[in-house]
FIZA-222884 format. One line per 10 residues: for each residue x, y, z of C-alpha. Coordinates in nm, 2 decimals, padded with zeros to 4 digits. Layout:
N
X/Y/Z; ...
REM end
This chain:
393
03.28/02.15/03.77; 03.04/02.21/04.06; 03.01/02.48/04.33; 02.74/02.44/04.60; 02.61/02.76/04.77; 02.34/02.79/05.03; 02.15/03.11/04.96; 01.80/03.24/05.07; 01.70/02.91/05.23; 01.78/02.72/04.91
02.07/02.53/04.77; 02.23/02.67/04.46; 02.46/02.44/04.25; 02.67/02.64/04.01; 02.78/02.42/03.71; 03.04/02.48/03.45; 03.18/02.30/03.15; 03.53/02.18/03.08; 03.70/02.39/02.82; 03.81/02.25/02.48
03.58/01.95/02.52; 03.35/01.87/02.23; 02.98/01.88/02.33; 02.68/01.71/02.16; 02.46/01.92/01.93; 02.11/01.97/02.07; 01.96/01.89/01.72; 02.16/01.59/01.59; 02.37/01.49/01.89; 02.70/01.52/01.69
03.00/01.61/01.90; 03.10/01.96/01.80; 03.34/02.23/01.90; 03.24/02.50/02.15; 03.17/02.85/02.02; 03.04/03.07/02.30; 02.81/03.08/02.60; 02.45/03.20/02.66; 02.32/03.38/02.96; 02.29/03.19/03.29
01.98/02.98/03.33; 01.82/02.85/03.65; 01.69/02.50/03.66; 01.47/02.37/03.94; 01.58/02.03/04.08; 01.44/01.78/04.32; 01.43/01.93/04.67; 01.68/01.79/04.92; 01.52/01.72/05.26; 01.25/01.98/05.18
01.51/02.24/05.08; 01.47/02.38/04.73; 01.76/02.30/04.50; 01.85/02.52/04.19; 02.10/02.44/03.92; 02.27/02.74/03.76; 02.44/02.69/03.42; 02.54/02.88/03.11; 02.45/02.67/02.81; 02.72/02.64/02.54
02.66/02.71/02.17; 02.85/02.48/01.94; 02.94/02.49/01.57; 02.78/02.17/01.43; 02.93/02.04/01.11; 02.65/01.79/01.05; 02.37/02.05/01.08; 02.58/02.32/00.91; 02.52/02.60/01.16; 02.54/02.72/01.52
02.33/02.52/01.77; 02.28/02.51/02.15; 02.44/02.20/02.31; 02.23/01.91/02.43; 02.19/01.97/02.81; 02.21/01.63/02.97; 02.00/01.71/03.28; 01.71/01.91/03.10; 01.50/01.88/02.79; 01.48/02.16/02.54
01.41/02.50/02.69; 01.25/02.35/03.00; 01.36/02.51/03.33; 01.30/02.19/03.52; 01.56/01.92/03.54; 01.47/01.58/03.41; 01.48/01.44/03.77; 01.22/01.69/03.89; 01.01/01.64/03.58; 00.98/01.26/03.64
00.94/01.31/04.01; 00.64/01.54/03.97; 00.48/01.33/03.70; 00.52/01.01/03.90; 00.36/01.17/04.21; 00.08/01.31/03.99; -00.03/00.95/03.92; -00.14/00.90/04.27; -00.21/01.25/04.40; -00.40/01.56/04.27
-00.19/01.81/04.08; -00.25/02.08/04.34; -00.12/01.85/04.62; 00.19/01.77/04.43; 00.25/02.14/04.36; 00.22/02.21/04.73; 00.45/01.93/04.83; 00.73/02.04/04.60; 00.67/02.41/04.62; 00.60/02.46/04.25
00.29/02.60/04.07; 00.00/02.39/03.94; 00.11/02.48/03.59; 00.45/02.33/03.65; 00.30/02.00/03.75; 00.08/02.00/03.45; 00.38/02.08/03.23; 00.57/01.79/03.39; 00.28/01.55/03.32; 00.26/01.68/02.96
00.62/01.62/02.89; 00.60/01.27/03.04; 00.29/01.19/02.83; 00.45/01.33/02.52; 00.76/01.12/02.57; 00.54/00.81/02.64; 00.33/00.85/02.33; 00.63/00.91/02.11; 00.80/00.60/02.23; 00.49/00.38/02.27
00.46/00.07/02.06; 00.10/-00.03/01.99; 00.21/-00.39/01.93; -00.03/-00.67/01.85; -00.37/-00.54/01.97; -00.61/-00.83/01.96; -00.93/-00.70/02.13; -01.04/-00.34/02.19; -01.33/-00.21/02.39; -01.50/00.12/02.30
-01.71/00.32/02.55; -01.79/00.67/02.66; -01.74/00.83/03.00; -01.91/01.14/03.14; -01.64/01.40/03.20; -01.86/01.67/03.36; -02.22/01.76/03.42; -02.45/01.86/03.13; -02.41/01.54/02.92; -02.04/01.62/02.84
-01.89/01.29/02.72; -01.56/01.16/02.60; -01.50/00.85/02.39; -01.23/00.61/02.52; -01.07/00.31/02.35; -00.90/00.04/02.56; -00.68/-00.25/02.48; -00.86/-00.53/02.66; -00.57/-00.78/02.66; -00.32/-00.53/02.81
-00.57/-00.34/03.01; -00.45/00.00/02.90; -00.61/00.31/02.74; -00.51/00.34/02.37; -00.69/00.66/02.28; -00.94/00.93/02.40; -01.14/01.19/02.21; -01.40/01.45/02.30; -01.77/01.37/02.24; -01.93/01.05/02.13
-02.01/01.13/01.77; -01.91/00.95/01.45; -01.64/01.21/01.39; -01.49/01.13/01.73; -01.43/00.76/01.67; -01.32/00.83/01.31; -01.03/01.02/01.45; -00.92/00.71/01.64; -00.92/00.50/01.32; -00.73/00.77/01.13
-00.45/00.77/01.39; -00.43/00.39/01.47; -00.62/00.22/01.19; -00.31/00.11/01.00; -00.14/-00.02/01.32; -00.44/-00.24/01.40; -00.47/-00.41/01.06; -00.37/-00.77/01.06; -00.38/-00.81/01.44; -00.72/-00.69/01.55
-00.97/-00.98/01.59; -01.27/-00.84/01.78; -01.42/-00.51/01.90; -01.66/-00.49/02.19; -01.89/-00.19/02.22; -02.25/-00.10/02.31; -02.53/-00.07/02.06; -02.47/00.31/02.00; -02.54/00.35/01.63; -02.27/00.62/01.55
-02.01/00.37/01.68; -02.15/00.08/01.48; -02.14/00.28/01.15; -01.78/00.39/01.20; -01.66/00.04/01.30; -01.83/-00.12/00.99; -01.66/00.14/00.76; -01.31/00.12/00.91; -01.23/-00.24/01.01; -01.16/-00.55/00.80
-01.44/-00.79/00.73; -01.29/-01.07/00.94; -01.30/-00.85/01.25; -01.58/-00.95/01.48; -01.80/-00.68/01.64; -01.94/-00.80/01.97; -02.22/-00.61/02.15; -02.14/-00.59/02.52; -02.32/-00.84/02.74; -02.34/-00.60/03.04
-02.50/-00.32/02.83; -02.76/-00.56/02.70; -02.84/-00.68/03.05; -02.86/-00.32/03.16; -03.12/-00.25/02.89; -03.32/-00.55/03.01; -03.31/-00.43/03.37; -03.43/-00.09/03.26; -03.72/-00.25/03.08; -03.82/-00.45/03.39
-03.80/-00.14/03.60; -04.03/00.05/03.35; -04.29/-00.23/03.40; -04.26/-00.19/03.78; -04.30/00.19/03.76; -04.61/00.16/03.53; -04.77/-00.10/03.76; -04.69/00.11/04.07; -04.87/00.40/03.92; -05.17/00.18/03.84
-05.18/00.05/04.20; -05.12/00.39/04.36; -05.49/00.44/04.45; -05.58/00.09/04.57; -05.26/-00.04/04.72; -04.98/00.22/04.71; -04.75/00.02/04.95; -04.75/-00.30/04.76; -04.45/-00.23/04.53; -04.28/00.03/04.75
-03.91/-00.03/04.79; -03.91/-00.33/04.57; -03.69/-00.20/04.28; -03.38/-00.40/04.36; -03.58/-00.71/04.44; -03.67/-00.74/04.07; -03.33/-00.63/03.94; -03.10/-00.84/04.16; -03.01/-01.20/04.08; -03.18/-01.45/04.31
-02.86/-01.56/04.47; -02.78/-01.20/04.57; -03.11/-01.13/04.75; -03.11/-01.09/05.13; -03.34/-01.31/05.34; -03.58/-01.02/05.38; -03.59/-00.95/05.01; -03.63/-01.32/04.93; -03.92/-01.35/05.17; -04.10/-01.05/05.01
-04.03/-01.17/04.66; -04.20/-01.51/04.76; -04.51/-01.31/04.87; -04.52/-01.09/04.56; -04.49/-01.39/04.32; -04.82/-01.52/04.43; -05.01/-01.21/04.33; -04.98/-01.25/03.95; -04.83/-00.91/03.89; -04.71/-00.77/03.56
-04.37/-00.70/03.71; -04.34/-01.06/03.81; -04.39/-01.17/03.45; -04.12/-00.93/03.35; -03.89/-01.07/03.63; -03.94/-01.42/03.51; -03.85/-01.32/03.15; -03.54/-01.15/03.29; -03.43/-01.46/03.47; -03.50/-01.68/03.17
-03.28/-01.46/02.95; -02.98/-01.54/03.18; -02.99/-01.89/03.03; -02.90/-01.75/02.69; -02.55/-01.66/02.80; -02.48/-02.02/02.92; -02.49/-02.18/02.58; -02.15/-02.29/02.43; -02.24/-02.29/02.06; -02.40/-02.03/01.84
-02.67/-02.25/01.68; -02.86/-02.36/02.00; -02.82/-02.01/02.15; -02.98/-01.87/01.84; -03.28/-02.11/01.87; -03.32/-02.02/02.24; -03.30/-01.64/02.16; -03.58/-01.69/01.90; -03.79/-01.87/02.16; -03.73/-01.60/02.42
-03.82/-01.33/02.15; -04.16/-01.50/02.11; -04.22/-01.50/02.49; -04.13/-01.14/02.52; -04.33/-01.01/02.22; -04.64/-01.20/02.34; -04.60/-01.10/02.71; -04.83/-00.79/02.67; -04.55/-00.59/02.84; -04.45/-00.30/02.61
-04.10/-00.23/02.76; -04.01/-00.60/02.72; -04.15/-00.60/02.37; -03.94/-00.30/02.27; -03.63/-00.47/02.42; -03.70/-00.79/02.23; -03.72/-00.60/01.90; -03.40/-00.42/01.99; -03.23/-00.76/02.02; -03.37/-00.87/01.68
-03.23/-00.55/01.52; -02.88/-00.61/01.66; -02.90/-00.99/01.66; -02.58/-01.05/01.45; -02.36/-00.85/01.69; -02.52/-01.02/01.99; -02.46/-01.37/01.85; -02.10/-01.28/01.78; -02.05/-01.32/02.16; -02.04/-01.70/02.10
-01.77/-01.66/01.84; -01.55/-01.44/02.06; -01.64/-01.43/02.43; -01.53/-01.08/02.52; -01.72/-00.82/02.72; -01.67/-00.47/02.83; -01.62/-00.57/03.19; -01.25/-00.46/03.17; -01.37/-00.14/03.00; -01.61/-00.07/03.28
-01.33/-00.13/03.53; -01.10/00.11/03.35; -01.39/00.36/03.34; -01.42/00.34/03.72; -01.04/00.41/03.74; -01.09/00.71/03.51; -01.37/00.84/03.73; -01.15/00.80/04.03; -00.88/01.02/03.86; -01.15/01.28/03.78
-01.29/01.28/04.14; -00.95/01.29/04.30; -00.88/01.62/04.13; -01.24/01.74/04.16; -01.27/01.74/03.79; -01.07/01.91/03.51; -01.16/02.23/03.35; -01.04/02.14/03.00; -01.05/01.82/02.79; -00.68/01.86/02.72
-00.59/01.83/03.09; -00.82/01.54/03.13; -00.65/01.36/02.84; -00.31/01.42/03.00; -00.42/01.28/03.33; -00.59/00.97/03.19; -00.31/00.89/02.95; -00.07/00.93/03.23; -00.26/00.71/03.48; -00.42/00.45/03.24
-00.20/00.44/02.93; 00.09/00.23/03.06; 00.32/00.46/02.87; 00.70/00.39/02.86; 00.95/00.59/03.07; 01.32/00.66/03.00; 01.57/00.40/03.12; 01.77/00.65/03.32; 01.49/00.68/03.58; 01.60/00.62/03.94
01.42/00.34/04.11; 01.30/00.56/04.40; 01.12/00.80/04.16
REM end
């Protein structure tokens, strides 16, 4: 039974229940006899043409034989004690995927907390109904959530391109929480883990995964360390030449760090001039370029021979940053060589991290880690939604 009333620039829909009809119990869903009514509740619904809509209804208490007590009926258009209808909840949460919470709140004339509550209910539903499935490859990385070296650890499913888990910090305890929650679900299906050479991550992975799971150190992080070593050589040489020729290496940073095919004509011309001067940074540049050949090998054995040869070049180059980088490779050689067993990288992880940063920037950051988790699970988790969702939501 419905009764629609326009009141105070809003539409009020008064709802009633058919007498003598059995109603489902809110706990076990068993059809039970009606007992009495509670006080009238107001439920916010999806606005109609910008006009606020409110549903008014007195919930029924039923005598449930299965539960053996008096229970409140299962209200079909709302969940639990929420004063939002299911339609409004999923409308707000869907809009919150593409807009800041504050903008969604202003559009639908609700508070910021209401939007956050809608997103929380959507995420809770998704996590409760999510099936991890057969996760083959995972990528582990950290993202900066705010200034002051505040980090969060994220774990991605590289095959499905979704976020599996997120935790505060980047310590051993943080990643251990992930394996406590999902370690059993990953057994038997997980084949490889891609991560950087962060020692706390390495120790936790070695303790919590099966022996046949391959740990691959990310190619792009290794290349990043190499570029950093080349740049250190450039800085040291620039300081040395500051008195005699301060302009020689000025504005040349990206000439040494770029791949040759990406250089502009102007940069290529200047690089040709600098290569004739027998600079230390040029030796570092040549070592960087020769290291690119390492990734082109197909099989592990010849790649290992080439890496040993490159290690000798770097350690005898009389360039301390390159020597330190070479010894770092020797220390983590097993994980680097695993790339030729399972050719995965954290390229997908870095792409997902960029999406996460976009979510953070879109809302000008989040004050608490809990709200950040909600937003990232909601936008990157590919969480399931109920089947009764309308197509336009």
